[in-house]
C-alpha positions as CSV (number, residue, x, y, z in Angstrom):
1,M,-0.1,0.0,0.2
2,R,0.9,3.5,-0.2
3,A,1.9,5.6,2.8
4,V,3.5,8.9,3.9
5,L,6.8,8.0,5.6
6,Y,9.0,10.5,7.2
7,V,12.4,10.2,5.8
8,D,14.6,13.1,7.7
9,K,14.5,16.6,9.0
10,G,15.6,18.1,5.7
11,T,13.6,16.3,3.6
12,G,10.4,15.8,5.8
13,T,8.2,13.1,4.5
14,T,7.5,11.6,0.9
15,V,5.1,9.0,-0.2
16,G,6.2,5.3,-0.7
17,E,5.4,1.5,-0.9
18,V,4.9,-0.2,2.4
19,P,3.4,-3.9,3.1
20,D,-0.3,-3.9,3.8
21,P,-1.1,-4.3,7.5
22,V,-2.3,-7.7,8.4
23,P,-4.8,-7.6,11.6
24,G,-3.6,-9.7,15.0
25,A,-6.5,-11.9,16.4
26,D,-8.0,-8.7,18.1
27,D,-7.5,-6.0,15.6
28,V,-9.4,-4.8,12.2
29,I,-7.6,-3.2,9.0
30,V,-9.6,0.3,8.3
31,A,-9.5,1.6,4.8
32,V,-8.7,5.5,5.7
33,E,-11.4,7.6,4.4
34,A,-9.9,10.7,6.0
35,C,-6.9,11.9,8.3
36,G,-6.7,15.2,9.7
37,L,-2.9,16.7,9.7
38,C,-2.3,17.4,13.4
39,G,0.1,20.4,14.6
40,S,1.9,17.7,16.7
41,D,2.7,15.9,13.2
42,V,3.9,19.3,11.6
43,H,6.0,20.1,14.6
44,A,7.4,16.3,14.8
45,V,8.5,16.5,11.2
46,Q,9.9,20.0,11.4
47,N,11.8,19.4,14.2
48,G,13.2,15.9,13.2
49,N,11.6,14.1,16.1
50,C,10.4,11.1,14.0
51,A,11.9,7.7,13.1
52,P,13.0,7.1,9.6
53,G,10.2,5.3,8.0
54,Q,7.7,6.4,10.8
55,V,3.9,6.9,9.4
56,L,2.0,9.5,11.2
57,G,-1.3,10.1,11.5
58,H,-3.9,9.8,14.1
59,E,-7.0,11.7,13.4
60,F,-8.8,9.2,11.3
61,S,-12.0,7.5,10.3
62,G,-12.8,4.9,7.6
63,R,-14.2,1.4,6.7
64,I,-13.4,-1.7,8.3
65,V,-11.8,-4.1,5.3
66,A,-10.6,-6.9,7.5
67,V,-11.5,-8.4,10.7
68,G,-9.3,-10.4,13.4
69,S,-10.1,-14.1,14.4
70,A,-10.9,-13.3,17.6
71,V,-13.2,-9.9,17.0
72,S,-16.6,-9.8,17.5
73,G,-19.2,-7.2,17.0
74,W,-17.6,-5.8,13.7
75,T,-18.2,-6.4,10.3
76,E,-16.1,-5.7,6.9
77,G,-17.6,-2.4,5.3
78,Q,-18.5,-0.7,8.9
79,A,-17.9,2.8,8.9
80,V,-16.0,3.8,11.9
81,A,-13.8,6.4,13.7
82,A,-11.0,5.1,15.8
83,S,-9.4,6.3,18.8
84,P,-5.5,6.5,18.4
85,I,-4.8,5.8,21.9
86,G,-4.0,2.3,23.0
87,S,-4.3,0.8,26.5
88,C,-5.2,-2.1,28.6
89,G,-8.4,-0.2,30.0
90,T,-8.0,-2.1,33.5
91,C,-4.9,-0.5,35.4
92,R,-5.0,2.2,38.0
93,I,-3.8,5.0,35.1
94,C,-6.5,3.9,32.7
95,A,-9.0,3.8,35.5
96,R,-8.3,7.7,36.0
97,G,-9.0,8.2,32.6
98,L,-5.6,8.9,31.2
99,P,-5.1,5.7,29.1
100,F,-2.3,7.8,27.1
101,R,-0.2,7.2,30.3
102,C,-0.8,3.3,30.5
103,P,2.2,1.2,30.7
104,A,0.9,-0.8,28.1
105,V,0.4,1.9,25.8
106,E,0.8,2.0,21.8
107,N,-0.4,4.9,20.0
108,I,-1.5,4.9,16.2
109,G,0.7,7.3,14.6
110,I,3.0,8.0,17.3
111,T,4.6,4.4,18.4
112,I,2.9,2.5,15.6
113,P,2.3,3.0,12.1
114,G,-0.5,5.8,11.5
115,A,-3.0,6.8,8.9
116,Y,-1.6,8.9,6.6
117,A,-1.8,5.7,4.5
118,E,-4.3,3.8,2.6
119,Y,-5.0,1.1,5.4
120,V,-4.0,1.0,9.0
121,K,-4.5,-1.7,11.4
122,V,-6.6,-0.8,14.8
123,P,-7.1,-2.8,18.0
124,A,-11.1,-3.5,17.8
125,R,-11.5,-2.0,21.4
126,Q,-10.6,1.4,19.9
127,L,-13.5,1.7,17.3
128,V,-16.8,3.6,17.7
129,A,-19.2,3.0,15.0
130,L,-20.4,5.9,12.7
131,P,-24.0,6.1,11.9
132,A,-24.6,4.8,8.1
133,E,-26.0,8.5,7.2
134,L,-22.9,10.2,8.6
135,P,-20.2,11.3,6.0
136,I,-17.4,9.1,7.1
137,E,-14.9,12.2,6.9
138,V,-16.9,13.7,10.0
139,G,-15.3,10.9,12.2
140,S,-12.0,12.2,11.5
141,H,-13.1,15.1,13.8
142,A,-13.4,12.8,16.9
143,E,-9.5,12.9,17.8
144,P,-9.5,16.6,18.1
145,L,-12.6,17.5,19.6
146,S,-11.9,14.7,22.2
147,V,-8.7,16.9,23.4
148,G,-11.0,20.3,23.4
149,S,-13.5,18.6,25.2
150,Q,-11.0,16.7,27.8
151,A,-9.5,20.4,28.5
152,V,-13.0,21.8,29.0
153,K,-14.0,18.9,31.6
154,L,-10.6,19.8,33.3
155,A,-11.6,23.4,33.5
156,Q,-14.7,22.8,35.4
157,V,-16.7,25.6,34.1
158,G,-20.6,25.6,33.7
159,P,-23.3,27.7,32.2
160,D,-22.5,31.2,31.9
161,D,-18.8,31.1,33.0
162,P,-16.5,33.5,31.2
163,V,-13.5,31.6,29.7
164,L,-10.6,32.5,27.8
165,V,-9.2,30.5,25.1
166,Y,-5.6,31.4,24.5
167,G,-4.6,30.3,21.0
168,V,-6.8,29.8,17.8
169,G,-5.1,27.0,16.0
170,P,-7.2,23.8,15.5
171,I,-7.0,22.7,19.3
172,G,-8.2,25.9,20.5
173,L,-10.9,25.8,18.0
174,Y,-12.3,22.5,19.0
175,V,-12.1,23.8,22.4
176,I,-14.3,26.5,21.6
177,M,-16.6,24.2,20.3
178,A,-16.5,22.0,23.4
179,L,-17.1,25.1,25.6
180,K,-20.3,25.8,23.6
181,L,-21.4,22.5,24.4
182,A,-21.1,22.8,27.9
183,G,-23.0,26.2,28.1
184,A,-20.0,28.4,29.1
185,G,-19.4,31.9,28.2
186,P,-18.8,34.5,27.2
187,V,-15.9,32.5,25.5
188,V,-13.2,35.0,24.7
189,A,-10.4,33.9,22.2
190,A,-7.4,35.3,21.4
191,G,-4.8,34.6,18.7
192,R,-2.6,36.4,15.6
193,S,-3.9,34.6,12.7
194,A,-6.6,36.5,10.8
195,G,-8.0,33.3,9.2
196,R,-8.2,31.4,12.3
197,R,-9.8,34.3,14.4
198,Q,-12.3,34.3,11.8
199,A,-12.7,30.5,12.4
200,A,-13.2,31.3,16.1
201,A,-15.8,33.5,15.6
202,D,-17.4,31.0,13.2
203,V,-17.5,28.1,15.4
204,G,-18.8,30.2,18.6
205,A,-16.5,32.7,20.2
206,D,-18.2,35.3,21.6
207,V,-15.3,37.8,21.5
208,V,-12.1,37.4,19.6
209,I,-9.0,39.7,20.0
210,D,-5.8,40.0,17.8
211,T,-3.1,39.4,20.6
212,R,-1.1,41.6,18.0
213,E,-3.0,44.4,18.6
214,I,-3.9,44.1,22.3
215,S,-2.7,41.7,25.0
216,V,-4.8,39.7,27.0
217,A,-3.8,41.4,29.9
218,D,-4.6,44.6,28.7
219,Y,-8.2,43.0,27.3
220,A,-9.0,41.8,30.4
221,K,-8.4,45.3,32.6
222,Q,-10.3,47.3,29.8
223,S,-13.1,45.0,29.9
224,G,-13.0,44.5,33.4
225,T,-12.9,40.7,32.9
226,L,-11.5,38.2,34.9
227,F,-12.1,34.4,33.6
228,A,-13.7,31.4,35.2
229,A,-11.1,29.3,33.6
230,A,-8.4,30.1,30.9
231,I,-7.5,27.3,28.5
232,E,-4.0,27.9,26.7
233,C,-3.6,26.3,23.6
234,S,-1.1,28.8,21.6
235,A,2.6,27.7,23.5
236,A,3.1,31.3,22.8
237,P,5.9,32.7,25.5
238,G,4.6,34.0,28.4
239,A,1.1,32.9,27.4
240,F,0.6,30.6,30.6
241,N,1.5,33.3,32.8
242,E,-0.5,35.9,31.3
243,A,-3.6,33.6,31.3
244,L,-2.9,32.8,35.0
245,S,-3.0,36.4,35.7
246,V,-6.3,37.0,34.3
247,T,-7.9,33.9,36.1
248,E,-10.6,34.6,38.8
249,P,-10.2,33.4,42.4
250,G,-11.3,29.9,42.3
251,G,-10.4,29.7,38.7
252,T,-8.5,27.1,36.5
253,V,-5.7,27.7,34.0
254,V,-5.6,24.7,31.7
255,E,-2.3,24.2,29.6
256,V,-3.1,22.4,26.3
257,A,-0.4,23.6,24.0
258,L,2.8,21.2,24.0
259,T,5.2,23.9,25.3
260,P,8.7,23.8,26.0
261,E,8.5,26.8,28.2
262,Q,9.8,26.6,31.7
263,A,7.1,29.1,33.5
264,T,7.7,30.7,36.4
265,I,4.6,29.8,39.1
266,P,3.7,32.6,41.8
267,L,2.6,30.3,44.4
268,F,1.6,32.4,46.9
269,G,-0.8,33.9,44.4
270,I,-2.2,30.6,43.7
271,L,-2.4,29.7,47.1
272,S,-4.2,33.4,48.4
273,E,-6.6,33.1,45.1
274,G,-7.2,29.3,45.4
275,Q,-6.7,29.1,42.0
276,R,-6.0,25.6,39.9
277,I,-3.6,24.6,37.3
278,V,-3.9,21.2,35.3
279,G,-2.2,20.0,32.1
280,A,-4.7,18.4,29.4
281,C,-3.0,16.0,27.2
282,A,-5.1,13.6,24.7
283,F,-8.3,12.4,26.3
284,S,-10.0,9.4,28.1
285,D,-12.1,6.7,26.3
286,E,-15.4,8.0,27.7
287,T,-14.5,11.7,26.1
288,Y,-13.9,10.2,22.7
289,R,-17.1,8.1,22.6
290,E,-19.1,11.3,23.7
291,S,-17.4,13.2,20.7
292,V,-18.6,10.7,18.2
293,A,-21.9,11.1,19.7
294,H,-21.7,14.9,19.3
295,L,-20.4,14.8,15.7
296,A,-23.3,12.3,14.7
297,A,-25.8,14.6,16.3
298,G,-24.5,17.5,14.3
299,R,-24.1,19.4,17.4
300,V,-20.6,20.9,16.6
301,P,-20.2,22.8,13.1
302,V,-16.6,21.1,12.2
303,E,-16.9,21.7,8.4
304,R,-16.2,25.3,9.1
305,L,-12.5,24.1,10.0
306,V,-11.9,22.3,6.8
307,S,-9.5,24.4,4.7
308,E,-8.5,21.9,2.2
309,R,-8.5,18.3,1.3
310,V,-5.6,16.9,-0.3
311,S,-4.5,13.3,-1.8
312,L,-2.2,10.8,0.0
313,A,0.2,12.2,-2.7
314,D,0.0,15.9,-1.8
315,T,-0.1,15.3,1.9
316,P,3.7,15.8,2.5
317,D,3.6,19.1,1.1
318,A,0.6,20.1,3.1
319,L,2.6,19.1,6.1
320,R,5.3,21.5,5.0
321,R,2.7,24.4,4.2
322,L,1.4,23.8,8.0
323,Q,4.9,24.9,9.1
324,T,3.8,28.4,8.3
325,P,0.0,28.0,8.0
326,G,-1.1,31.8,7.5
327,S,-5.3,31.4,7.2
328,L,-5.0,27.6,6.9
329,V,-7.1,26.0,9.7
330,R,-7.5,22.5,9.1
331,I,-6.1,20.0,6.1
332,L,-7.9,16.7,5.8
333,S,-5.5,13.8,3.8
334,R,-7.8,11.6,1.7
335,P,-5.8,8.5,1.0
336,S,-8.9,7.1,-1.4
337,T,-8.5,10.2,-3.8
């Protein structure tokens, strides 16, 4: 089959031939209908944090084309979304809703071959069925929506709570949609890209500010706003501390962006204000199933996020272009086209 293979830091990725995956007893093979180009993949390629020959891609949906000998309840031709996160499902870490930290973890597109390919092997326990009437492509939004939804759960916000979303890249946009599902608001989104700021408004942000023109701190001061939660999705230098400075007593800062920054934490302020700091990475199995249900019910306007759909052959170029995305929001790789 054809797949997008990592070459090296200078070259990036290329399309090549690899053996078709073969299902183990508990696996299925999925023909990939759509796979989102995630920022973490873009940065991994850009920074050379991949093994030669690695196949990335973890935001995907498709149809089952082969079923392992011990698999029951799934049939060839069935439309599915698939969580990339593998786990035992029974250990203490999994019970805490952190399957991505399971000692037995294997993650599709990260530690095992991913979905920038015609076919991908998936453990059956990671599948979620898609309704027959739903376009299969829509299932590829379940993974990033789950990341956003998990962050919102950790933020512990409710109806009418003001929330800051710092960063309007794809994950920030899915966070906005998850906040609207939770009834939170007003939702203030802060970012630099004009195209992505427009997308933030399109998917439900009540206020969108351009951080090139006004800082989050200045906006909060001028508007008299403190936030019940600040969800940091930008990885911009200083963003975490700025988010913390505009969070109200008892509020929560959720760090979602994969940032290398070593932030200085004002411990006395956290103690005196009763603020919470929490890291959000990936999601629980329950959150993934909930995300598929939201997509199936049409509760989130994910179609507004898709800037382009590209063939497998054009996926390496798309990964390069997303290093400087400009107005691009989300690109889907469509291996069957």
